[in-house]
N, C-alpha and C positions, 0 to 999 in steps of 0.2 A: 480289791484287786493285787495279784503280785506286782511286784514292780519290772518283770519280763511282759505282762500281761498290759500293764500299763504304757509305756515302751513303744509295743505294738500297736495299739490303738494313736500315741500322738506321731509315729510315725507313716498313719494310715495303710499300715499292713498290719499283717495277723500272722498268728502261728498257725490258729484253725483256723477255718472257716466264718463266718459272721457276718450276719446280715447288715441291710443299710441302715437299718432300723438302730441297732447296737453302735454303730458305728456314730450313727447323727447322734443319737443320744451321749454318747458319751465326748464328742464333740463338743454339746451345746454345755454341758456340763462341766466340762473338762476333766472328767473323771471324777467329781465329785457326787455325781448320784444326784437326785431327788424327787420332789413328788410332782405326778401327773404328766409319768414321762411321755406319753403320746403327744400331751397339747406341746410340751418343751421342742421334742423333734421336729412339729409339724412345724413351730415357731422357729427353729434353726434353717429348715431347708427355705423358709417360705425370703428369710432375710437374705441368705445364701443368693436367692433367685433375684432378691431386685438387688442387692450389689451386681450380679451377673451384668442383668437390665441396664444399670448406671454406666456402666461401662462402654456399653453399645454409644456410639457416636449420634450426633443429635441430627434427627431427620433430615431429608433432604428440604431445603425450601422453597415450599411448591408454588409461591407468589412470581416468583421469576419462571415459571415452566408456563409454557403453552397450555392451554387448557386442553386441548387435544390429547395431551401427552398422559395428563395427570392421573385419569383411570386406572395405564396400565404401571405410571409409576406406583401408586398407591397400592395396587395388587401385587407388586413385585416386592414391595416395602413390609409388608403382612406377610407375606413368605417366609421369608427370610427371618423376621424375626421369631415366627414360630417354629422355625426350625431352631434358632437359637434358645427359644425356651426347653424346645425338647432335650438338646444339647445339654443345656444347662443341668436341666432334671438326670440326665444318662451320666454327669459325670461324677455327681456326689456319690452313684451308685460302685462305681467302680473303685477299686484298688490304684491307689497312686502309685505314676510309675508304670504302670500294666499298658500293654499295647494299646488296649480300646479308650485308654485314659487318655496316652499322647496324641491319641488319632481324632480324640473328640475336641478334647481342646485344641489342638489344631483347625477344626473346624469351626469352633467358638472364633478365633483370631483372624479367619477368613471370612466369617461373614463381617466383623467389625470392619477389616479390610478392603469387603464390598460398599458397606456404606459411606468409607471415606472416601473410596474412587467416585462411587457414582454420584456422588454432591461434588466433586472434582469435574468429572466429566461434562455436569450442568452445567457448570459456571462458565467450563472452556467452549459450552454449546454456545451461550449466552454472548462472552466476548467477540467470538469467529461470526455468530448472525450478525452481532452490532458492525463489524469491520465489514463485510461483504454488503451488505445492505447498502452501508455509507459509501461505498464504492459506486456500487452501480446506479446510486441514485444522483452522484455525483458526477458519473460518467466518465471516472476514471479509471477503470479496469482496461488494460491495454485491450488492443482489437484481430490480434494474430490467430488464429484458427484452433489452435490448441486451448488456447488461452480461452477462449468465448466459449467451446466446450467445458471447460470445467466450472466456469463462472456461470453459465446455465445449470448444470448439475446441483450447484451450491446453490443458486437460486430458490430449486427445485426444494432442497431439502432445507432452509431455512424459512420457505414458506409455507411448510409443513406439508407438501403434499405426497410425502414418504411416510408409512408405519414406522412403529421403531420395537425392536428388539433390545430387552437389557440381557446381556450376560449374566453369567455366575459370577462373576468378577467384577460384575456393576459395569461394565461399558456396552456405552451406547451404539446400537446398529439400525443403521437403517433402509428398510425393504422396499427394494421396487422391484418390477416386473421381471429383471433381469437378474435378482438375486441381493444379496446384503451387499453393505460396505460399512466400517466402524466409525465412528468418530476420530479416534487415530489417523484413517487410512486415507481420510478427505481430502481431493490433490490441493496441490496450493494454486494460489491465482496471484497474477501479477498484474503490478497499478501501471502508467502511462511512465517512462521515465522521462515527465518533465526535466530533471536536475541536466541529465546528456543532451538534452533539445537546447536547454535554455544557453547550455555551454556552446552549442554548436551555432545557436543564431548571432549568439557576440561572437566568437568568432569571424562571423560571417559582418557583421558590422565594425568589427575592428580593423579587417583588411582594406573595406572598404573609405573607413576614415582615414587608415593611414597613406592611401592612395591616393582619395581627394590632396592630404595634407602633404604629399612629397610629388607629386606625378608619377611615381613609378609603381608600377604594376606588379603581382607575382608571375614570376616564370620558372615554369616545370624544372630547371636545374638550378635555382636559386638556394641559398642557404635558407630563408625563411621558409618557401614551399615545403622543404623537410621537416624543419619545424614543427609546422600546423601539420601536417601529414600526421607526426610520430606523435601531436599530443593528440589527434581524432583517434590513433591506435589505441592509445593507454585510457583516454574515456569510454571506448567501446569497450576494451578488455576486461575494465572492472566494474562496468555494468554487466558484463557476462549474458547469457542466450536471451534470457528476459527484454535486457537493455537492447540488444540489437534487433530484437522482433518489433519492440516501442519504434526503433527509430526509420524501421521499414515499414511498417503498416498503419502507426497512430498518425500521421500526418503533421505533427508537431514541429517541424524542420520546413519554414517556409509553407506552410500550410500542401506540401506535397507528400503525395505516399509513394513511396519511393518504391514498392511493391509494384508499385503499378508499371514501372517501368520493364519494357521486355527482356531485358538481358538480366534486370535483378531477379525478375520473376521468376527464369529458367534457372538462374542460381538458388532461390530458394529451394527448387523443388531439388536439385541436386543435392542441396544442404538436406534435406528434412529425408533424402532418401538413402542419405551416411555418404554418397559419390562424393561431398564437396565438405570440407573442413571448416572448422568455426572460425580459423584463420584467415583460412581464401573467400570465405562470405565477410568476412571483416575489411580485408583488403579490395575486396570489390565497392563496398562501400566509400572507404575514405578516398577513392580514386576518384566516387561519383561525386562527391559532396568535394573532392578538392576541385575539381572541374566548375563548381558552381563560387567557389572561392577566387579563382583565378577571372573569372568573367566581372564578377563582384569588383574586385583590383581593378580591370580594367577599365568599368565605367568610372568608378572614382577616377581615376589618372585621368581621363579622356577630360571629365570637366573642369579638374585640374588646371588644364595645361590652356582652356580657352577660359580661365579665369579672369574681373574685370582686376583684379588685383595683379594679375601680370599684365595688362592691357596699358595702351597709352592711357594715362594722366588728363587728358585733353578735354574734347568734348563740350559740350552745353552744360550746362547748373546742371538741367533735369536729368541727362544722362550721368552726371559725376556724382548725383543723390542715388541713382539706380545703383551705381555702381559701389556706391559706399555699402547700401541697403544690401544685397547682394554680397558682398564680403562679409558683412557681421552675421549674418546668415550662416554663410559658411562655415566662420570661425565656433558660431554658437554650437550648428548642426555636429560639426568636429571634436568639439570637448563635450558634447553629450554623452551619458552613460545611459544607456540603457536601464530603465526603470528608476533613473538619477532625479537629478532638481532641472525643472524644465523654464524655471524664474526670466535667465537670462535671454532665450529663443522667446518666450512671452511677448517681453519689454519691447522687440523688434515689430509685434504684429497691433502695437498700438492700444488705446481704451477701447473696452468691450469685449476683447478677446480673451480666451485664455487657453493655453495649452498644457496637457496633461499625458501622462506613460497612462495606459489601460493597467488597472491593481491588478488582471489575472493573466498580461500578456506585458513584458516587460520592453517587447519589439513593435508595439504599437503604441502610437502618438493619438489624443485623440485631440481635435481642434474644434475648442466650443465658442460660441458668440453666444452676447446679453441679450435674453431676451427678456425684459423687465426686470425682476427680484428672483429667474432664473437660468441656467447656463442651458443654453439648445446648441445641442451637438453638429456640428457641421461636417466632420469630413474625419474618417481614420487613417492613419502614412503607418505604414509598412518600413520602418527606419531602414533593415535591410535590402528595398524595393532600388530597383536602381532610377527612378521614378522620384524616390520620395523628395529630394532637395528641391526639385521642381513644385512640386508640389507643394512646398512650404514657402516660394517665389509667391506664386500663385495664391495662397490666400494670404501671403502679407502686403498683396496689393502693390506686388512689382509687374509693369506691362513686359507682356513675354518678349518683347522686340528687344526688348533688353537683357533677356536671358543669357548666359554665359555658353550654355549648348544651345546646340540649333534643334526648333523644334518646328514641325510640319505643321502644316497649314490644318490636316488634320487632325492632330494632337490639340490644337487653339480652339479648334470650332466648337467644343462643348460648350466653352468658357468667352468668347469672344470671336461670335456668328458674324459682325461684321469686319474683323480683322482680314 
């Protein structure tokens, strides 16, 4: 061969038309020639094809894929591999740099990217399914309308109630009666906003305890009132739309579903129709909860004003003991941190009693009584309830006649039928 002829083969191009066989023979022997050209060319193309196939990403891990979808996936992978093999065979017959060569190589690369993307899609499917299932089973998904609809659709998808299609890019699509939706386009779902709700509950506990300690309630034109209101606005702004919907619908704040309130219900309708802004809805929620805080502070202040610690130190020994115990319970309760150490309060109840916070709700105190080698739950007390302190007096064994707040006969009857 001439040097010009050799250079043309080496570059994958030719001055004159030549067959794929000639080019393959030249490539296999590096222009040196040799015995049995047919076997040489066959081995050369098989080796190139094997190299092409090795460059394909590994198959998707079928063990992590629902059985319902494995047949569809297997069919897709087989068809794509056949396309890849055909393209690999074709590219060796094309002139390097030609339009056909460039398009065929691009197709082979696209198929490789499809395999990689499909593997990532099924990994995303598995991760999203785990998150959705755990949230539904744990009942932590928020309960407002749009979110319930989204969660219900996701539940159906991850319960494999939908068929799937796989597009040419390796994206998963779920097929329903009204069309298809891509895995990439599945709607978000939101959890109940426990963080904001817990902060609001702690705020209620704080205003109650402060008023019980000082005897001074919140007033609507006072600086503390505006501090609490601004803090509420900041919390709700940070939690966004999902947060405010959770506060309104999930009953996490004092077991009250604010959305059921007539005024809040109308406000929500206006918000959903676009007639009320987020800021306006937020301000209504803040105003609603500030009324609750004012009432809690008033209850705390009224109880403090008639506390035995402010009354005469006289009376009988029994009266003085009762007054002292009530004062100690008050002090322990005021200093109680939600979810914190309850040992100082437990000591006031004597042997055989235990007080602890509910592990799942830091606003609930559980009162337990010893029963053999076990503890038997006697009562649950919401620390934000106006009657919480009276419930503690009752279980601590303080006679209701010595309580600092006035208690009606009707309130006493269930516990002291002969009172």
